[in-house]
Every structure is written in structure tokens, then in C-alpha cells.
C-alpha positions as CSV (number, residue, x, y, z in Angstrom):
1,X,0.3,4.8,13.9
2,X,-1.7,6.4,16.7
3,X,-5.4,5.4,16.7
4,X,-6.5,8.6,18.6
5,X,-9.3,10.6,16.9
6,X,-8.1,13.2,14.4
7,X,-9.6,15.9,12.3
8,X,-8.2,16.0,8.8
9,X,-8.9,18.8,6.3
10,X,-8.6,18.2,2.5
11,X,-8.5,21.3,0.4
12,X,-9.1,21.2,-3.4
13,X,-7.4,24.3,-4.8
14,X,-8.9,23.6,-8.3
15,X,-12.2,22.3,-7.0
16,X,-11.6,18.8,-8.6
17,X,-11.9,15.8,-6.2
18,X,-9.3,13.9,-8.3
19,X,-7.1,16.9,-9.0
20,X,-4.6,18.5,-6.7
21,X,-5.5,17.8,-3.1
22,X,-3.9,19.3,0.0
23,X,-4.4,17.3,3.3
24,X,-3.5,18.3,6.8
25,X,-4.3,17.4,10.4
26,X,-5.7,20.7,11.6
27,X,-3.5,20.9,14.7
28,X,-0.2,20.2,13.0
29,X,2.1,22.0,10.6
30,X,2.7,19.2,8.1
31,X,0.8,19.0,4.8
32,X,0.7,16.3,2.2
33,X,-0.1,17.5,-1.4
34,X,-1.3,15.0,-3.9
35,X,-0.4,16.0,-7.5
36,X,-1.7,14.1,-10.6
37,X,1.1,13.8,-13.1
38,X,-1.2,15.5,-15.7
39,X,-1.4,18.6,-13.4
40,X,2.3,18.8,-12.5
41,X,2.7,22.2,-14.3
42,X,-0.2,23.6,-12.2
43,X,1.6,22.5,-9.0
44,X,4.9,24.0,-10.2
45,X,3.2,27.4,-10.2
46,X,2.0,27.0,-6.6
47,X,4.2,28.5,-3.8
48,X,4.1,25.2,-2.0
49,X,6.4,23.8,-4.7
50,X,9.2,26.0,-3.6
51,X,10.2,24.2,-0.4
52,X,12.4,21.6,1.0
53,X,10.3,18.5,0.6
54,X,10.0,14.7,1.1
55,X,8.1,13.3,-1.9
56,X,6.6,10.0,-3.1
57,X,5.9,8.9,-6.7
58,X,3.2,6.3,-7.0
59,X,2.3,4.1,-10.0
60,X,2.2,0.4,-10.9
61,X,4.7,-2.2,-12.0
62,X,4.8,-2.9,-15.7
63,X,2.7,-6.1,-15.3
64,X,0.0,-4.2,-13.3
65,X,0.3,-6.7,-10.5
66,X,1.7,-4.5,-7.8
67,X,1.6,-0.8,-6.8
68,X,5.0,0.9,-7.0
69,X,6.6,3.8,-5.1
70,X,9.7,5.9,-5.3
71,X,10.7,7.9,-2.2
72,X,12.9,11.0,-2.4
73,X,13.8,14.3,-0.8
74,X,15.0,17.6,-2.3
75,X,15.6,21.2,-1.7
76,X,14.6,22.0,-5.2
77,X,11.2,20.3,-5.6
78,X,10.3,22.0,-8.9
79,X,13.4,20.9,-10.7
80,X,13.3,17.4,-9.2
81,X,9.7,16.7,-10.2
82,X,10.3,18.0,-13.7
83,X,13.3,15.7,-14.0
84,X,11.2,12.7,-12.8
85,X,8.5,13.7,-15.2
86,X,11.1,13.3,-18.0
87,X,13.0,10.3,-16.7
88,X,10.6,8.0,-14.9
89,X,7.7,6.4,-16.7
90,X,5.9,4.4,-14.0
91,X,4.4,7.1,-11.8
92,X,1.0,8.7,-12.1
93,X,0.8,10.7,-8.9
94,X,3.3,12.6,-6.7
95,X,2.6,13.0,-3.0
96,X,4.6,15.8,-1.5
97,X,5.2,16.4,2.2
98,X,6.0,19.9,3.3
99,X,5.8,22.2,6.3
100,X,3.1,24.9,6.3
101,X,5.6,27.1,8.2
102,X,8.4,26.3,5.7
103,X,10.5,24.9,8.6
104,X,11.5,21.5,7.1
105,X,15.3,21.5,6.7
106,X,17.5,19.4,4.4
107,X,18.6,17.4,7.5
108,X,14.9,16.6,8.3
109,X,14.4,15.6,4.7
110,X,17.4,13.3,4.5
111,X,16.5,11.5,7.7
112,X,12.8,11.2,6.7
113,X,13.8,9.8,3.3
114,X,16.0,7.1,4.9
115,X,13.4,6.3,7.5
116,X,10.5,6.1,5.1
117,X,12.3,3.7,2.7
118,X,13.0,1.4,5.7
119,X,9.3,1.6,6.8
120,X,8.0,1.0,3.3
121,X,10.2,-2.0,2.9
122,X,9.0,-3.4,6.2
123,X,5.4,-2.9,5.3
124,X,6.0,-4.6,1.9
125,X,2.7,-3.3,0.5
126,X,4.3,-1.5,-2.5
127,X,7.0,-2.5,-4.8
128,X,9.8,-0.1,-4.0
129,X,11.7,1.7,-6.8
130,X,14.6,3.2,-4.8
131,X,17.1,0.3,-4.9
132,X,19.8,1.4,-2.5
133,X,18.4,3.0,0.6
134,X,21.8,4.2,1.9
135,X,22.7,4.5,5.6
136,X,21.1,6.4,8.4
137,X,22.2,10.1,8.3
138,X,23.6,11.6,11.5
139,X,20.7,13.3,13.2
140,X,20.7,15.0,16.7
141,X,18.3,13.4,19.1
142,X,15.9,16.4,19.3
143,X,15.7,16.7,15.5
144,X,15.2,12.9,15.2
145,X,12.2,13.2,17.6
146,X,10.8,16.0,15.3
147,X,11.2,13.7,12.3
148,X,9.4,10.8,13.9
149,X,6.5,13.1,14.7
150,X,6.5,14.4,11.1
151,X,6.6,10.7,9.9
152,X,3.6,9.8,11.9
153,X,1.6,12.7,10.5
154,X,2.7,11.9,7.0
155,X,1.7,8.3,7.5
156,X,-1.8,9.2,8.5
157,X,-2.2,11.8,5.6
158,X,-0.9,9.4,3.0
159,X,-3.2,6.7,4.1
160,X,-6.1,9.1,4.2
161,X,-5.5,10.1,0.6
162,X,-5.4,6.4,-0.4
163,X,-1.7,5.6,-0.2
164,X,-1.1,3.4,2.9
165,X,2.6,2.8,1.9
166,X,3.7,2.3,5.5
167,X,0.8,0.1,6.7
168,X,1.3,-3.7,6.6
169,X,-1.3,-5.6,4.6
170,X,-1.7,-7.7,7.8
171,X,-2.9,-5.6,10.7
172,X,-1.4,-7.0,14.0
173,X,-4.1,-8.2,16.4
174,X,-4.3,-6.2,19.6
175,X,-4.0,-7.8,23.1
176,X,-7.8,-8.0,23.4
177,X,-8.6,-9.3,19.9
178,X,-7.7,-12.3,17.8
179,X,-7.3,-12.5,14.0
180,X,-10.3,-14.2,12.3
181,X,-8.7,-16.6,9.9
182,X,-10.4,-18.0,6.8
183,X,-9.4,-21.2,5.1
184,X,-9.6,-22.4,1.5
185,X,-9.1,-26.2,1.2
186,X,-10.7,-26.9,-2.1
187,X,-8.9,-28.4,-5.1
188,X,-6.0,-29.6,-3.0
189,X,-5.3,-26.1,-1.6
190,X,-4.5,-25.2,2.0
191,X,-4.9,-21.5,2.0
192,X,-5.1,-19.2,5.1
193,X,-6.3,-15.6,4.9
194,X,-7.7,-12.5,6.4
195,X,-10.6,-10.3,5.2
196,X,-9.5,-6.7,5.6
197,X,-10.8,-3.2,4.7
198,X,-8.4,-3.2,1.7
199,X,-9.2,-6.6,0.3
200,X,-8.3,-10.3,1.1
201,X,-4.8,-11.2,2.4
202,X,-3.5,-14.7,1.7
203,X,-0.9,-15.4,4.4
204,X,2.6,-16.5,3.9
205,X,3.0,-20.3,3.9
206,X,-0.4,-20.9,2.3
207,X,-0.3,-23.6,-0.3
208,X,-2.3,-24.1,-3.5
209,X,-2.5,-26.3,-6.6
210,X,0.2,-25.7,-9.2
211,X,-1.9,-26.8,-12.2
212,X,-4.5,-24.6,-13.8
213,X,-7.8,-26.2,-14.9
214,X,-8.4,-26.3,-18.6
215,X,-11.1,-23.7,-18.5
216,X,-8.7,-20.9,-17.5
217,X,-5.8,-21.8,-19.7
218,X,-4.9,-19.0,-22.1
219,X,-7.1,-16.5,-20.1
220,X,-6.3,-13.5,-18.0
221,X,-6.7,-15.7,-14.9
222,X,-3.9,-18.0,-16.0
223,X,-1.7,-14.9,-16.8
224,X,-2.5,-13.6,-13.3
225,X,-1.3,-16.7,-11.6
226,X,1.8,-16.8,-13.8
227,X,2.6,-13.2,-12.7
228,X,2.3,-14.2,-9.1
229,X,5.0,-16.9,-9.7
230,X,7.2,-14.6,-11.8
231,X,7.2,-11.8,-9.2
232,X,8.0,-14.2,-6.3
233,X,4.7,-14.0,-4.5
234,X,4.4,-17.7,-5.0
235,X,7.0,-20.4,-5.7
236,X,6.5,-23.9,-7.1
237,X,7.3,-27.0,-5.0
238,X,6.4,-30.2,-6.7
239,X,2.7,-30.0,-7.7
240,X,1.9,-27.2,-5.3
241,X,2.6,-23.5,-5.0
242,X,3.6,-21.9,-1.8
243,X,3.1,-18.2,-0.8
244,X,6.4,-16.6,0.0
245,X,4.8,-13.5,1.7
246,X,1.5,-12.1,2.9
247,X,-0.2,-10.9,-0.3
248,X,-3.2,-8.5,-0.6
249,X,-5.8,-9.4,-3.3
250,X,-8.5,-7.0,-4.4
251,X,-11.2,-9.5,-3.8
252,X,-11.8,-12.9,-2.0
253,X,-12.4,-14.5,-5.4
254,X,-9.0,-13.5,-6.9
255,X,-7.4,-14.9,-3.7
256,X,-9.3,-18.2,-4.1
257,X,-8.3,-18.3,-7.8
258,X,-4.7,-17.9,-6.8
259,X,-4.7,-21.0,-4.5
260,X,-7.1,-23.3,-6.5
261,X,-6.0,-22.7,-10.1
262,X,-9.6,-22.2,-11.2
263,X,-12.3,-19.6,-11.2
264,X,-13.9,-19.5,-7.8
265,X,-16.4,-17.5,-5.8
266,X,-14.3,-16.5,-2.9
267,X,-17.2,-15.6,-0.7
268,X,-18.2,-19.2,-0.5
269,X,-14.7,-20.8,-0.9
270,X,-13.1,-19.1,2.1
271,X,-14.5,-20.5,5.4
272,X,-13.7,-19.9,9.1
273,X,-12.8,-22.6,11.6
274,X,-16.5,-23.4,12.2
275,X,-17.1,-24.0,8.5
276,X,-19.1,-20.8,7.9
277,X,-18.4,-19.1,4.6
278,X,-16.9,-15.6,4.3
279,X,-20.3,-14.5,3.0
280,X,-22.1,-15.8,6.1
281,X,-19.7,-14.2,8.4
282,X,-19.1,-10.8,6.7
283,X,-22.0,-10.1,4.4
284,X,-25.2,-11.7,5.9
285,X,-26.9,-9.8,8.7
286,X,-26.6,-11.5,12.1
287,X,-29.5,-13.5,13.3
288,X,-31.8,-11.7,15.7
289,X,-32.1,-13.2,19.1
290,X,-35.5,-13.3,20.8
């Protein structure tokens, strides 16, 4: 994704901040429209619903542990969304990508669907509902270049609206910057992680204690750790658990719980290589120098 400055306009056709929202980069023709499931009938009445479209359905997995997405394309958006409203239970919001000039063709949409599924799987931020992603459709080089530009715009708009489906939970460090790692080595754990704008990421290969302390047995905290095991985020090896992938937690404390098997204050449990806590590094104001 380009990091160049951008001006993004978000229009609220109903005046509700959490209702239907239309986002666009002011110099481009692509729009992304966010549609709450409860307002699907309102969107169906809008002229924007009568276009060739790439669309995303967002919700949660049944256990509430992960965000979930379904990616599709259609030349009959109204009929397709109404069908998904009847047949698919998981989603709460649809994000629809269209062209303001009505210039998106079925060939554009088919390539974008395929490309977006690959990109979402690579980012691994959302559980992906599609199953079979198919093969790359034949796309002439000029049209493919158009699609990649549309994808970049859609990526920015989706993330701006709160759905960073193509953004890895672990931002690669640039050539002039290094990742600031934090470590949790309490209770037999050897966790490594990153503090990010989205939460705390425990890195693949981190290890933790398998056993839960008595005080969390039978609680939501124990169920949370069990879900991490059941979903394949962690696996058991002897008396330890090993993270199978980078995983984003909503808070440093939930990340610390996952590796230690006990309730923990993540702001004090996670420490950098110099032994400073996450709280000292990220929340306390820097000391003033004379």
C-alpha cells in the first residue's frame, strides 16, 4: 500500500455515522460503500446497488475468536446480497466496491475477486470463508494494471472504514527502522511480540505454558486459551504451547494471558530487550533532558 498522503471523503447518506457510509479517495473513481446488514433494504434502493461490483461480507467466527470475511463479485449486486442475506448467517456488514463512472466490467470483477482472495489469505488477518479460490482468470495486461490500481484504492478505503483485510498483522520494518520486540518470560513462557496500532501481536514460534492456573479454570480466560488451541493458533508440545502463526490480540494483557496461562497485566509483563516494561516504553512520557 502506498504511504503517500491522501484525501479521503466519507459521505453518510442517512446521516448516521454507523449507518451506510460511502468512502472515496477524491482523485479516483473507485468507491467503497459500507452497508450494515440491518440497512440492506435501504442500500438496495440506491442506484449504486445496480452495478458490477466486488463485495466483502464481514462478521465473526462462531466462537467469536476471529474476524471472518467472504469475498465475491457479481453483475447483479442486488440479487446476490439478498441471497447472502438469506443463506449466510455470519456476516454483519457488507463492503461494496464500485466505480463512480460505472466502468467496472465483469472481467475486472473476476480478476479482483481472485486477487483479493489471494491477498487476504496472505495477510491472514481474517478467517476466510470462500474455500476454493479458483485460478487466475485470463486478463490482458492493460486491464490487469487497471485492476491493481483499483485494488490499491480499495485496500486503502477498506482499512479506513475499519476493515484492514489485506494488511498483515505484522507490519514489515522499513530499511531505516527496526522492529521493537517485547518479551514475556514469566511462568515458563518465552513469548515475543510487537505493540501495534491494532493491538498486540504475539509472533509465530513464541512458546507458553500449557497448564492453566487454578484461578482461571472454568472461566472465560480458560475458554479463550482453549479456543486458541482448537483454532490452530497454538499447538501443544509436551508441557508447552507453541504459536503456529503471528496472532493479533486486542490488548497486551490478553496476549500475556495466552502465553502464561494466568491473568496478567500485559503492560508490565511484556518487556523490551533492556528490561523496560511496555508501560514504560509506550505509555509513560519520556524523561525531559536538561
